[in-house]
C-alpha angles and dihedrals in degrees: 000000000000100000135108120241133196091266108120094001115137105200095166110147091359126125107239121196106209117196105208134169104243091160093122127165113267135183126185091350093307128109109241097188125026097185094117091050094047091051092049095053097081092061092045092049094046093050091044095046088053091055099259121149098233120213115185123203133180147146122252122199120315112301087157097224098314133102107258111180092207090059098054119132092221096103090045091053088051091052092046088054090050091052093044091047093227140089115280117197119220125214116204091221135032093226140020129036099337092052094047092047092053093047093045088057094056121106121206107289094024125126133215134180121212125217122266109302090211092067081085121068087214092071100066091033089056087228111191093219090054092048089050089054090053090047090054089065098062150036096212134027123216122183115204096158105094085158089068096038095100089067120082094215128149094255095045102037114003099057093042086067091056104049138039099279134210140173116245121228093266092047089048094050090048093051096043091050092047092047092050091050100051113357100057104359133166108248146273091051121194130189127197116204119183139159139100108290137045090198092063091052105040097115090044093053092041091055096043098052087064095048108036132063094216131031117193114195116200141162122041088323087075092059091061091052091048091048092049088060092053099262114141113236100183114219093339122139109266142143112243090183090060098055095101090047090050091053089047092054091048090052093047089050091052091050091049094049094247115143112223116209121198127177116283093193135022145201106238136184140175092244139015109247138105120285097009118151110269140194135200114226137165110263087244092062105048109149115243092241097045134098122220105228106162142013113263130245095258090055090049093046091053093049091050090051089052090055089075088065100040119089097181130036127186111191126196119161135006127273094235145359088301095169090071117055134252086033092068092073100096096045092045094048093047095044091054092051089049089052091050092049089048093051091047089060096240098105138049105207123192121176139171149121133082114003096340095102091049092049092050092049089048088053091050095237105098091114095045100064123086094251138354112195121232090211134084113181094021091054091051094047092050089052088051090059096248125145112248110221094213091053095043091053091060092059 
């Protein structure tokens, strides 16, 4: 795919600037989910074990170019050290004297974390002078932050132009999985796109109808497509102003030979809250006072039957309001079927973006699909067919 990996790289004794995504969720000063750190560790360990001096840089939250004590990476560095099982040095700035001093103190195999790159306005501005300051710190650059690759920032794009640049193992895994899903897939290829609004996924839908054989539209987005065809959806969430756009997407799909699948039945209720009485109705018979909150069992059964024919699946967005039981039933049942097909070896399944990861964790199958992307915005932009600056810079 036009990028260099760590295969064959001898970083012994070299200073390696590793762009990571340390933007982990935190509450009251404590990290609540270490997934991003866990997934970063293989690259750090590989570089360290080969004798590199590993210098980790990352953004954290949105300090807008100013030093904000509550957005320091110091506690993240400490947690990364705990997970790695080794001491991790912390530099109180990502450039200048503090960074150079921390790096100069490293021995081969040692690891340091630099302070939040976004404490400097030059980071988000992709300022060449700031990128040059980062480049001064290292001999090599490795990007392992696919989740930040859609941003042309100094630490993701600018510095990659100034040093010999490589993809880390997580970046490599993301790009290989996404390439296998859409660039050179086994067919038939299906895509599931769910979520609330058509307007937020126009470019995604427009790109996918030209690349996949089957497009499944779920969630509240499906309500807009149903209503655009004259089907009454009661009080369900839908975008009336997007009806013409929805019809245009359906026409483009038909012209491209892409089959679009919408729900045929739905779980409805009079209000959206946990434990409310529900009914299953055909989508053509939704009561005027009802809300569509999940795909119905006939819709799910048909999708599960289709899995036997599909060879590749790209999944972005749940089939219903999965966060609130019982409206998690469709997403959970289908996710379990996808996991079973994946484990049987008949399906390559790649998922990511938005609430998809949370939905698969909720269904208990996050570890049973082919690849769950660690990215949100970057995953979506890749599905939209956009060039990601942080990836292009590695070419």
